[in-house]
C-alpha positions as CSV (number, residue, x, y, z in Angstrom):
1,M,0.0,0.0,0.1
2,H,1.3,3.5,-0.9
3,G,1.7,5.9,1.9
4,D,-0.2,8.6,-0.1
5,D,-3.3,6.4,-0.6
6,L,-3.4,5.6,3.2
7,A,-3.0,9.3,4.0
8,R,-5.6,10.3,1.6
9,S,-8.2,7.7,2.8
10,T,-7.3,8.6,6.6
11,Q,-8.1,12.2,5.9
12,R,-11.4,11.4,4.4
13,F,-12.3,9.4,7.4
14,I,-11.2,12.0,9.7
15,K,-13.3,14.6,7.9
16,L,-16.4,12.3,8.3
17,L,-15.8,12.3,12.0
18,R,-16.1,16.1,12.3
19,P,-19.1,17.4,14.2
20,E,-20.5,19.0,11.2
21,N,-20.5,15.8,9.3
22,A,-22.0,13.7,12.2
23,G,-25.3,13.4,10.3
24,A,-23.7,12.1,7.3
25,M,-21.6,9.5,9.2
26,A,-24.8,8.4,11.2
27,A,-26.7,7.9,8.1
28,T,-23.9,5.9,6.5
29,A,-23.6,3.8,9.5
30,I,-27.4,3.2,9.7
31,T,-27.2,2.3,5.9
32,W,-24.5,-0.3,6.5
33,L,-26.4,-1.7,9.4
34,K,-29.8,-2.0,7.5
35,A,-28.4,-3.0,4.1
36,P,-28.9,-6.7,3.2
37,P,-25.6,-8.7,3.0
38,Y,-24.1,-8.3,-0.3
39,L,-24.7,-11.9,-1.2
40,P,-26.2,-15.0,0.5
41,Q,-24.2,-18.3,0.1
42,P,-24.8,-19.4,-3.4
43,R,-27.2,-22.3,-3.6
44,K,-25.8,-23.5,-6.9
45,A,-22.2,-23.7,-8.3
46,L,-21.0,-20.3,-9.6
47,R,-21.3,-20.0,-13.4
48,P,-17.9,-20.5,-15.2
49,F,-16.2,-17.8,-17.0
50,P,-17.3,-17.2,-20.8
51,A,-15.3,-19.6,-23.1
52,A,-12.8,-17.7,-25.4
53,P,-12.9,-16.1,-27.6
54,A,-14.8,-13.3,-25.5
55,S,-14.1,-10.4,-27.8
56,L,-17.0,-8.1,-28.2
57,G,-15.5,-5.5,-30.6
58,R,-12.4,-3.5,-31.4
59,I,-11.5,0.0,-32.4
60,G,-7.9,0.6,-33.4
61,A,-5.7,-0.7,-30.5
62,L,-8.6,-0.8,-28.1
63,E,-10.5,-4.0,-27.7
64,V,-13.7,-4.6,-25.6
65,K,-14.1,-8.2,-24.2
66,L,-15.4,-10.3,-21.4
67,A,-13.1,-11.4,-18.5
68,T,-12.1,-15.0,-19.0
69,E,-10.3,-15.8,-15.8
70,K,-10.0,-14.7,-12.3
71,R,-6.9,-12.3,-12.9
72,D,-9.0,-10.5,-15.5
73,V,-11.5,-9.6,-12.7
74,R,-8.7,-8.5,-10.4
75,H,-7.4,-6.1,-13.1
76,A,-11.0,-4.6,-13.3
77,Q,-11.1,-4.4,-9.5
78,K,-7.7,-2.6,-9.4
79,L,-8.9,-0.1,-12.1
80,R,-12.1,0.5,-10.0
81,Y,-10.1,1.1,-6.9
82,R,-7.9,3.5,-8.7
83,V,-10.8,5.5,-10.1
84,F,-13.2,5.4,-7.2
85,Y,-10.9,5.4,-4.1
86,K,-7.4,6.6,-5.2
87,N,-8.5,9.4,-7.5
88,G,-12.3,9.7,-6.4
89,T,-14.3,10.5,-3.4
90,A,-15.0,7.0,-2.1
91,V,-14.0,6.1,1.4
92,A,-12.1,2.8,1.6
93,D,-12.4,0.5,4.6
94,A,-9.4,-1.3,6.0
95,A,-9.9,-4.3,3.8
96,T,-10.1,-2.3,0.6
97,L,-7.1,-0.3,1.5
98,L,-4.9,-3.4,2.1
99,A,-6.2,-5.1,-1.1
100,R,-6.2,-2.1,-3.2
101,R,-9.1,-3.5,-5.2
102,D,-12.8,-2.5,-5.2
103,K,-14.5,-5.6,-4.7
104,D,-17.6,-7.3,-3.2
105,G,-19.5,-10.5,-3.4
106,Y,-21.3,-9.6,-6.6
107,D,-18.1,-9.9,-8.6
108,K,-18.3,-13.6,-8.4
109,I,-21.6,-13.9,-10.3
110,C,-21.2,-10.9,-12.7
111,D,-19.6,-10.8,-16.1
112,H,-17.0,-8.1,-16.3
113,L,-16.7,-6.2,-19.5
114,L,-13.1,-4.9,-20.1
115,V,-11.5,-2.4,-22.5
116,V,-7.9,-3.2,-23.0
117,D,-5.2,-1.2,-24.9
118,H,-3.1,-3.3,-27.1
119,A,-0.7,-0.4,-27.9
120,A,0.1,0.1,-24.2
121,K,2.9,-1.5,-22.2
122,P,1.9,-4.8,-21.0
123,T,1.5,-5.3,-17.1
124,L,3.9,-7.3,-15.0
125,S,1.7,-10.5,-15.6
126,G,2.1,-10.0,-19.4
127,K,-1.5,-8.9,-19.9
128,Q,-2.5,-5.8,-21.8
129,P,-3.8,-2.9,-19.3
130,V,-7.5,-2.6,-18.6
131,V,-8.5,1.0,-19.2
132,G,-12.1,0.7,-18.7
133,T,-14.7,-1.6,-17.3
134,Y,-18.4,-2.3,-16.7
135,R,-20.0,-5.0,-14.5
136,L,-22.9,-6.9,-16.0
137,L,-25.4,-8.9,-13.9
138,R,-28.2,-10.9,-15.6
139,Q,-31.5,-11.3,-14.0
140,E,-31.5,-15.1,-13.9
141,L,-28.3,-14.9,-11.8
142,A,-29.5,-12.2,-9.6
143,D,-32.5,-14.1,-8.9
144,R,-30.6,-17.1,-7.7
145,H,-28.1,-15.2,-5.6
146,G,-30.0,-12.6,-3.7
147,G,-31.1,-9.9,-6.2
148,F,-29.5,-7.0,-7.9
149,Y,-27.1,-4.6,-6.4
150,T,-29.3,-1.7,-7.4
151,E,-31.9,-3.2,-5.0
152,H,-29.9,-1.9,-1.9
153,E,-31.0,1.6,-3.0
154,F,-34.2,1.3,-5.2
155,D,-37.2,-1.1,-5.0
156,L,-37.2,-2.8,-8.3
157,S,-39.9,-5.4,-7.4
158,G,-43.0,-3.7,-8.7
159,M,-41.4,-2.8,-12.0
160,I,-40.0,-6.2,-12.5
161,A,-43.4,-7.7,-11.6
162,R,-45.2,-5.7,-14.2
163,H,-43.0,-7.2,-16.8
164,P,-42.7,-11.0,-16.0
165,G,-41.7,-12.0,-19.6
166,L,-38.9,-9.6,-20.0
167,R,-35.2,-10.2,-19.2
168,F,-33.3,-7.5,-17.1
169,L,-29.6,-6.7,-17.2
170,E,-28.0,-4.7,-14.5
171,L,-25.1,-2.4,-15.6
172,G,-22.8,-1.2,-12.8
173,R,-19.3,-0.2,-11.7
174,S,-18.6,1.8,-14.7
175,C,-15.2,3.5,-14.9
176,V,-12.7,4.5,-17.4
177,L,-9.1,5.9,-16.9
178,P,-9.0,9.8,-17.4
179,R,-6.8,9.8,-20.4
180,Y,-9.1,7.3,-22.2
181,R,-12.3,9.3,-21.4
182,N,-13.2,10.1,-25.0
183,K,-15.8,9.3,-27.7
184,R,-13.9,6.3,-28.9
185,T,-13.8,4.5,-25.6
186,V,-17.4,5.3,-24.9
187,E,-18.6,4.0,-28.2
188,L,-16.4,0.8,-27.7
189,L,-18.1,0.2,-24.4
190,W,-21.5,0.7,-25.9
191,Q,-20.6,-1.7,-28.6
192,G,-19.6,-4.3,-26.1
193,I,-22.8,-3.8,-24.0
194,W,-25.0,-4.0,-27.0
195,N,-23.4,-7.3,-28.4
196,Y,-23.8,-8.8,-24.9
197,V,-27.4,-7.7,-24.9
198,R,-28.0,-9.4,-28.2
199,Q,-26.3,-12.5,-27.3
200,H,-28.3,-13.0,-24.1
201,D,-31.6,-11.7,-25.4
202,V,-31.7,-9.0,-22.9
203,D,-35.1,-6.6,-22.9
204,V,-34.3,-4.0,-20.2
205,M,-31.2,-2.5,-18.8
206,I,-31.0,-1.0,-15.3
207,G,-28.5,0.4,-13.0
208,C,-27.5,3.4,-10.9
209,A,-25.7,6.4,-12.3
210,S,-24.1,8.9,-10.0
211,F,-23.4,12.6,-9.4
212,E,-20.2,13.4,-7.5
213,G,-21.1,14.9,-4.2
214,T,-23.6,14.1,-1.3
215,D,-25.4,17.6,-1.0
216,P,-28.7,17.4,-3.0
217,N,-29.1,21.1,-2.6
218,R,-26.0,21.6,-4.8
219,L,-27.6,19.2,-7.4
220,A,-31.0,20.9,-7.4
221,L,-30.8,21.9,-11.1
222,P,-29.7,18.6,-12.8
223,L,-31.9,16.5,-10.3
224,S,-35.0,18.7,-11.0
225,F,-34.2,18.7,-14.8
226,L,-34.2,14.7,-14.7
227,H,-37.3,14.8,-12.6
228,H,-39.3,16.9,-15.0
229,H,-37.9,15.8,-18.3
230,A,-36.8,12.2,-17.9
231,S,-39.0,10.5,-15.3
232,A,-40.1,7.0,-16.3
233,P,-43.8,6.5,-16.7
234,E,-45.6,4.4,-14.1
235,E,-45.1,1.3,-16.3
236,W,-41.3,1.6,-15.8
237,R,-41.2,3.4,-12.6
238,A,-39.1,2.2,-9.7
239,R,-38.7,4.3,-6.5
240,A,-35.8,4.8,-4.0
241,H,-36.4,3.0,-0.7
242,P,-38.3,5.4,1.6
243,S,-35.6,5.3,4.3
244,R,-33.0,6.4,1.8
245,R,-35.0,8.6,-0.6
246,I,-34.0,12.1,-1.6
247,E,-36.4,14.3,-3.3
248,M,-35.3,15.1,-7.0
249,N,-38.0,17.7,-7.6
250,R,-36.2,20.6,-6.0
251,M,-37.0,23.3,-8.5
252,A,-40.2,24.4,-10.5
253,K,-40.1,23.2,-14.1
254,E,-40.4,26.7,-15.5
255,A,-37.4,27.8,-13.3
256,I,-35.0,25.3,-15.0
257,D,-32.6,26.4,-17.7
258,P,-32.3,23.2,-19.7
259,K,-29.0,24.1,-21.3
260,A,-27.4,24.8,-17.9
261,A,-28.9,21.6,-16.5
262,L,-27.6,19.6,-19.4
263,R,-24.1,21.0,-18.7
264,E,-24.3,19.8,-15.1
265,L,-25.2,16.2,-16.0
266,P,-22.4,13.7,-15.9
267,P,-21.4,12.3,-19.3
268,L,-22.6,9.0,-18.5
269,I,-26.1,10.1,-17.6
270,K,-26.3,12.3,-20.7
271,G,-25.1,9.4,-22.7
272,Y,-28.0,7.2,-21.2
273,L,-30.7,9.9,-21.9
274,R,-29.4,10.3,-25.5
275,V,-29.8,6.6,-26.1
276,G,-33.4,6.7,-24.7
277,A,-33.1,6.0,-21.0
278,M,-35.4,7.2,-18.3
279,V,-34.9,7.7,-14.6
280,G,-36.5,6.4,-11.5
281,D,-38.4,8.3,-8.7
282,G,-36.1,9.7,-6.1
283,A,-32.4,9.8,-5.6
284,V,-30.2,8.0,-3.1
285,I,-27.0,9.3,-1.3
286,D,-24.1,6.9,-1.2
287,Y,-21.9,8.2,1.5
288,Q,-19.2,5.5,1.0
289,F,-18.6,6.5,-2.7
290,G,-19.3,10.1,-2.1
291,T,-22.1,10.2,-4.7
292,T,-25.8,10.9,-5.3
293,D,-27.4,8.0,-7.3
294,V,-30.3,8.1,-9.6
295,L,-31.9,5.0,-11.2
296,I,-31.5,4.5,-14.9
297,V,-34.2,2.3,-16.8
298,M,-33.5,1.5,-20.4
299,P,-36.0,-0.8,-22.2
300,V,-34.2,-2.1,-25.4
301,A,-37.3,-1.4,-27.3
302,A,-37.1,2.3,-26.4
303,I,-33.5,2.7,-27.6
304,K,-33.5,5.1,-30.7
305,G,-33.0,3.2,-33.9
306,R,-30.0,5.2,-35.0
307,Y,-28.1,3.9,-32.0
308,I,-29.1,0.3,-32.6
309,E,-27.7,0.7,-36.1
310,H,-24.6,2.4,-35.0
311,F,-23.5,0.0,-32.3
312,G,-25.0,-3.3,-33.6
313,G,-26.6,-3.0,-37.0
314,S,-25.8,-5.6,-39.7
315,D,-23.3,-3.2,-41.4
316,A,-21.8,-1.7,-38.3
317,P,-18.2,-1.3,-39.2
318,R,-16.9,-2.1,-35.7
319,R,-19.2,-5.1,-35.0
320,A,-17.4,-8.0,-33.3
321,A,-16.5,-10.8,-35.6
């Protein structure tokens, strides 16, 4: 463990202990106590890794693929630690600090989408470095192992019950190294997700998307914009758990400057909206990660045709072989 990482995390922990932050710390503790365990003991053997080849697309030196072995997952966890904890606002516990990896029980049952750079210097293990990742959890596996991660923050039961014949896929733990945060990497990730969706006949994508910061008053403009302009209709609505719910409707619709609100939306949320996603009812503050989360709901049937053609059409130039 690097001394700088330990010092930075220690400073964040000390900051949480200050009197003015007592409320936030208490809320975090209550959340940890109330939250269900990450995963119950699996009742069935864990699903094996996808058989190679697992490539889902390529643009130049960048390739998007699925993790095929445990060390691939470890590389994704190290990237997540670097983005969320080392360079981000997440507060690491002792185990995370020692491991220098962001990990939880869901990693064992999820598929891990990786972007690797074939032009970069290989790691000490001889692998090309992982520069971007997404975690994918299919409904049949979530049902078998205690539910979706998102259900810690949002009640999905009603929405899923209203669509018993559809297959849901959870997208989570999205992160990309700063120097790769460009259109090409984002397009490649979406190409990988779309090819995965088609392979597994997925009907609906869901997941949490985050704003940096835990003060909803500072996020009043973008949260209110999402409430007034992107709320899911009742058929697709899922609500934040009452004990954790933060009101998104913080400004009157006529008081919102849409252009200013769009500038304050994180690129990931803007990308979801552009494709055709909707948001759930209420936001949730995640004090561990230092974020304010909203629920993204994206039925495949609602995705705009030009994006389907771009990322997965029959003549898409970057479609995986």
